[in-house]
C-alpha positions, 0 to 999 in steps of 0.5 A: 170896118169895111174888111169884116163887111167885104165878102171878097177882098181884092188886093192890088200890088204893083209888077215895078214893087211887088209887096212893099213893105206896106203892102207886106204889112196891111197883108199879114196884120189886117187882111190874113186875119180876117180870111176872106177870099181874096183875089190878088192883082198885079197891076202895070204888067203892060210896063214890064213888056215894054221895057224889055224888048223880043220876048215881050217881057215874059220871062220877068213876068213870070217871075213877078209872078211866080214871087207874088205866089210865093209871097201871097202863100207866106203873107195870107197862109194859102197858096194862091190860084194864077187865072 
C-alpha cells in the first residue's frame, strides 16, 4: 500500500552485492508494476575505494555502476539515468 501512494521510490542496493535475489524479486514484482519514478542508490561505494588500492576503486566502481544500469533496465523496463 505504501508503494501505491508514493510519488517517488528510493531503492538502495549495495555495491558489494548489487541486486541480490530478494532485491530483484522486489523490483520485478512490486516496484515495476507501480510504474513510479525510481531513484537507484548504490550504497557502500567507499568500501570499494578502500579495497582497490591505487586507482581508488575506479575500475571496480565503474563495473558496479554498469552492472546496476544494465540490470535496472531489465528489471524495471527502463534504463536509469546515472548522476
